[in-house]
N, C-alpha and C positions, 0 to 999 in steps of 0.2 A: 504494500500500500504506500501512499504518499510518493508514488513513483516519480512524478514530474518534479516534486519538490526536492527529491534527493538525487535527481539525475546527475547533477554536477558534483555532488559528493562522490558518486559512484565512479565518475570518469577519472578522478584524480588517481594517477599512477595505477590504472587498471590495464596497462598495456598487455595485450595478449590474452585477456580474459575471455572465457566463453568460446574458445576456438574449438571447432569440431572437425572441419575438413576444408578443402580448398574449392568446394563447389561454388559456382557463381550464384549470386543472390539476385539482384535486380536484372542481371543479364540472362537469367534463366530462359532458355528457349530462343535467345537471340542469336544472330549470326556471329561467328568468331571474327574478331577484327584482326587483320593481318598486321603484325607488328612492323613489317617493313615499310608501311606507309606513314608511320608516325614521324612528325617533325622532330628535329633535334631538341628543341625546347619543349619538353613534354607538358609542362604546366603553364605555358604562356597564356592560354585562354583563361585559365583559372585566375592567374595573377592580374589579368586585365580588368578585373572587376572594379567598379567604381567605389565599392565599400572598402574602407581601410581594413576592417576586421577580416574580410574575406581575403584580401590580398595577403595579409600577414599569416592567416591560416594556411593559404596555399604555399607560402614560403616555408612554413613549418613542415608541410607534407613533402615538399621538394627536398628539404634537408634530410628527412628520414629516408626517402627513396635513394638519394645520392650519397648516403653514408656520411653526412655531416652532422652527426649527433652532437658533437662538441660545440658547433656553432649554435645549434638549436638550444642547448642547455643554457648558454649565455643569455638567452632571452627569457628564461624562466623566472618567475618570482621565487623568492628564497625558499618558501615551503615546498614548492614543486621541485626545485633543484635538490633539496635534501631527500625527497621521496624518490626521485627518479634521476640519479646521477648518470653520467654519460655511458659508463660501461653497462649498467643495467638496461638503459634505454636501447642501446645497440643490440644487446642479446634478445630483448623482448621483441623488437621489431623484426629481427632476423627470424626468430621462431614463428612469428605471426605470418610472415610472407614467404616462408620456405616452400619451394615447389611451385610458386605461382608464375614464374617465368618473367619475361620482360614487361616493363611498364607500358601501358597503352595511353592512359590519360588520367588527369586529376580534375575533378569538377566539384563545384559546390552543390551539396544536396539540400541544405537548409541553413538558415541563419535566424536566431531569435535572441531577444534581450533577456538577460537574467539579472535583475537589479541594475547595477551600473556596468555590468559586464556584458560581453557578447559571446554567445555560443555559436560556433560555426561547425557544421558537420560536412565533411568532404567524402566523396566517393572516389576511391583510388582503384582504378581498373588495371589489372594485369592480364597477360595473355591467357592465364588459366584460372582466373577468379577475381574477386573484388574484396576490398576491405574498406571499412569506415575508419576515418580519423576524426575524433572529437577534439576540438580546441576551444578553450574558454579564455578570452582575452580581457584584461583589465583596461580601464581608460588610458593607462600609461602605454599600452601596446604590449606589455609583458604577458606571457602565458601563465595563468594561474592553475590550469588543469589541462591534462592531455590524456587521451586514451585511444585505443584502437581495437577493433573487433570485426566480426563478420558483417557483411552488407545485409540489410533487411531483405527478406524474401517476400514473394507475392503469395498471399493466402490462396489455398485451394480447398474445396469442401472436404470435410472429413468423411471417411468411408461409412460412418454410422448415420450420416444424414441422407435422406431420400427426398429430394425436392419434388418428386412426383406426387407425394402424399400430402403436401401442404402448399398453401398459396401465401405470398407475402404482399402485404398492402401498406402503402405509405400513408402515414397519418401525422398529426401534430399534437404536441402535449404541452400543457402548462400555460402560464400567463404570457403576455407579450414581453419580448418577442417569443413567439411559440417555438417549440423545439421539434426538429424533424424526428419522426418515430417510425418504426417498422413493426407491424403485427404479423407474426408467423402463425398462420391459422390452418390447423389440420382440416382436410377436406371431408373427413367422416367423423361421426360421433357428435351428437348434440344432446344436451348442452355439454360444453367442454370445460374441464378445469383450466384455469389460467394462471399465468405467472408474469410478474414484472421483474426486470433485472435492474438493480441499482448499482452504479459504478463505484469503483474505488476513488481515491483522491486525484485531484488535478484534472485538467481538461481531457475530455474523452468523447469520441464519436459513438454512434449507436452500437458499433461492434466491439468497443473497448480495444481498438487497434493499438498495438504496442508502440508504433512509430507515428509521429505527427502527420506523416504523409499517407497514412492509411495502410501501412505495410506491417509485416511481422505477424505475431500472434493476434488472433481476434477471439478471445475467449467468450465474449458475450454472443457473438455470432455462432460459435460452436454450440453453445448451450441452447440458443434459440432454435437452430436448425435441428439439433439432435433431439430436443424435447418435442418439437412440432412433429418430428418423424415418429414419435411415440405417443401421440394423442394429447399433447398439452399445448394450448395456445400461449404464445409468449410475446409480450410487448417490451421492446427495448427502444431507447431514445437517446438522443444526444444530451450530454451533460451540459448544464447551464454555463459552467465555467468555460466551455468552448465557445459559446455564443456571446458571452458577456465579458468584456474586459475589465469593467469596474470591480473593485474588491467587494466582497460580500460582508455583511455585518454579522452573519451567524450561519451555522450549518443548516438551520431551517430554511434560510433564504437560498442557500446554494443547492441543497439536496432534498430536504424533507417535503417541501411544498410541491415540487415537481413529481416526486414519487406518489404523493397522494393524488395528484391530478392524473397520473398514469393509471393508478388503481381504479379511479372513478371512470376513466375512459374505457378501460377494459370491462368493468362491470356493466357498462351501458350497452355493450354489444349483445345482440340477441343470441349469438352463438355461444355465449359464455355463461356458465353457472356462477352468479355473483357470490354465492356462498362458498365457492372453492377457489378463491384467488390467493396465491402464495407470493410472498416477497422473497426474491432471491438476491441477497446482497453480497457483493464481493468486496473484501478488504474493508475500507472505510464504510462502504455501503452496507456491509454486514454489521459493523459496529453500530450503525444508525438504524438497523432494521427494527429493533424493539421500539425505538422512538417513532419510527414510521407507523408501526402497528398501532401504537397508542394515539398518534395524531390523526390517522386516517379513519380508523375503524374499518370493519368489513374485511379484515385480513384473516385468512383461515390458518395459516402456518408460516413459518420462517425457515429459509435455507440460508445458512451462514457459511460462506466460502472464504477460507483464509482470512478470518476476521479478527482484528485485535480485541482483546478483552482487558488488558492492562491499561494504565494511564498512557496517554499518547506520547508523553515525554519519554517514558521508559521504552516504548516501542521504537521511537526515533533514535534514541541513544543506542539501542541494540543494533539498529541498521547501520549507524555510523561506525560503531565498533567493528562490525563484521566486514564492511567494505574496506576499512583501513587495514584490518588484519589480513584480508584476502590479498590486498595489494602489497603486503609485506612491510607495512608501515603502521603498526598498531599504536606507536607513540603519537601519531598525528591525530588520533581520535580524541585524545584528552581535551585538546583546545576546542574542538567543535562541540563536544558534549558539554563542556563548561559553558560555552556560549549559549547552548540550548537551555540549560538550567537558569542562566542569567536572564534569558528572555522570559522564561516562565515566571521568574520573580518580578520582572517588570510588568508582565501581564496582570499579575495578581495584586498589584498595589491598589488598595481600596480607594485612594484619593485620585487615581489617575483618570484621565479623560478616555472614555470607552471608544471615542471616534478617532483617537490618535492612531496613525498608521505605523506599524512596526514591520520589520523585515525578518524573515526566517528562511535560510537556505534559498535565497533568491525570490521568495514569494512575499508580496506586500499585502497586508490586510489590516483592518482596524483592530484595535486591542480587543473589542468585543468578540470578534471572530476567533482570535487566538484563545481568549478566555473560554469560549464555548468548546473549542477543540480540546484544550488541556483539561477542562473539567468533565469531559465526557466520561461517563461510567456505564458502559454498555451492560455489564452484568447486573448492576443495580436496577437498570431500567427493564431488564428481562425477568427479574425474579418473580414479580407478581403476575406476569402474563400466564395465562392458562393455555397458550397456543402450543401445538406441537412444534418442535424445532429439530432440524437436521443440521448438525455441525460437521463441516468437512475441512480437513487440514492435510496439506502435503508435508511430508517429513523433510523434503529438500528445500523448503521455503525459508529464506533468510530474512524476509521482510516481516513476517508474523511468525512467532515462535510457538513451539509446542507448549510452552507455559501458558500462552493464551488459550490454546485448545483445552488444556486441563481446567482452566477457569470456566470456560463455556460448558464443559462437560458437567460441572458441579453447579451450574448457575441457577437452575430452576428449583423452586420449592416443591415441584412435582417431577422428580427425576425420571419417572416413567415416560414423561412427555419429551425427553431429550434423547435423540439418537446421535451419538458422537462417533465419527469414523475418521481414522487417519490412514494415509496411503503412502507407502514407501516409494521413494524416487520421484515424487511429484513436487513441482516448484510452486511459486506464488500464483501462477496462472493455472495450476492443477494440470500441468503438462509434464510428461515423463522426461527424465534426463538422467545424466550421471555426472559424477565429479562434483566439484564445488560449484554452487549456483552463482550465476552472474546476471546482471541486467541485460547483457548482450544476448543471453539465451532467448529473451522475449522477441528478438528480431527474426527468429528462425521459422516463423509461420508454422509452428507445430500445433497440435490440437489438444483440447481438454481430454483427459483420459476417458476411455469408454466406460470403465467401471464407475467412475464418478457420475457420468451421464446416466447410466442405468440406475444407480442408487437414487439419484434425484428423481428420475421418472417414476420409480416405484413409490417413493415417499409421497409425491404429489398425487399419484393415483389413489393412495390410501386416505387422503385428506377428506374429511367429511365435516361440513358445517362451518359457517363464517364466524369471525370474532366480533 
């Protein structure tokens, strides 16, 4: 969870993370480019960009490709230089690009602002594959973060989805500006059980695409198509933080109101049994699922996927510690974790202005929003609910820990209503993998595990009666 908030903490010194093979990503299915036609200055077009941040990022990629790691390190901020000295950078880049052959081109894939910094993502194409290079630049022009990994792949339908047995309809959800939504509606069986999918943190499209350009994993689309293939109508929608750039004052404003609107829209459809509507919440969406059930009414059950149960500061601190440990720099976690707890202290000052904007890991929001997030106690909000709950957790998830799963497992005053299941080898997207989990794994366009899908479908099929 909090994927976009922590994206730039992940990038720091994560060189070589998440590598699987040298298979092309975006170039999948495209014609091979003949290396003999490449101009001598391979990144000239990239460096011709009008944006200074893009030109500097292209220069960084060019230094990596041409073996000038020493020149590149001289442009690092001090913290990055300590984390990623020249020898380590050279080894990591060599391991990442081994076997890919000659360079074909370097081009900018995306650029976005992160507070005062600029995040530039480059696609570096070789004769036998592609790699991403992530660069974060401070206003001074120095690199504060650097990472590289596999290029994001194009999603294809999972084998467990059968588009012939359901139809997909475009709708809109919520207040103005309304949010694009998709209803996956089975062609048979009336009235149908229904489900709404509530995203994790950060901006997200209807599919919960891992990459801002709609690439990589799409766990919400996997769930919608898989469940619709098994007789469950599923409504998914764009998250408001993708449509609205202004900061939110609360989690209700960002998440809960739209979830309630989605539930009401689904209940209004003649094909749906309004007494059998389930909220499926992923990550932060799962942590908010009890609040959604209380606010909306008419919720028959909850499915919590990789959902935090501990205080959000503790969850974030664990994510920071893992990413720095995985990058081989655990000592760098202390400063960021300390800053996180300092922010929590600022947020909780009783005399402070709730509208004052504060920044955390590149995200800006009013104090009232951070207070709502840090005060969130999902287990307390779930305790008095009489709804059935299915709690699902992957054991390879580094963003939400098994400690959260255990708290959820014991959360209800009616333990017989809670089904808690953990799955070996699944990450935060409930996608199978091996080795140490990395955020670059999410770009591989893999699918929610079939066993998870089947367990959710069976749980929803057994739900009877609305809340």
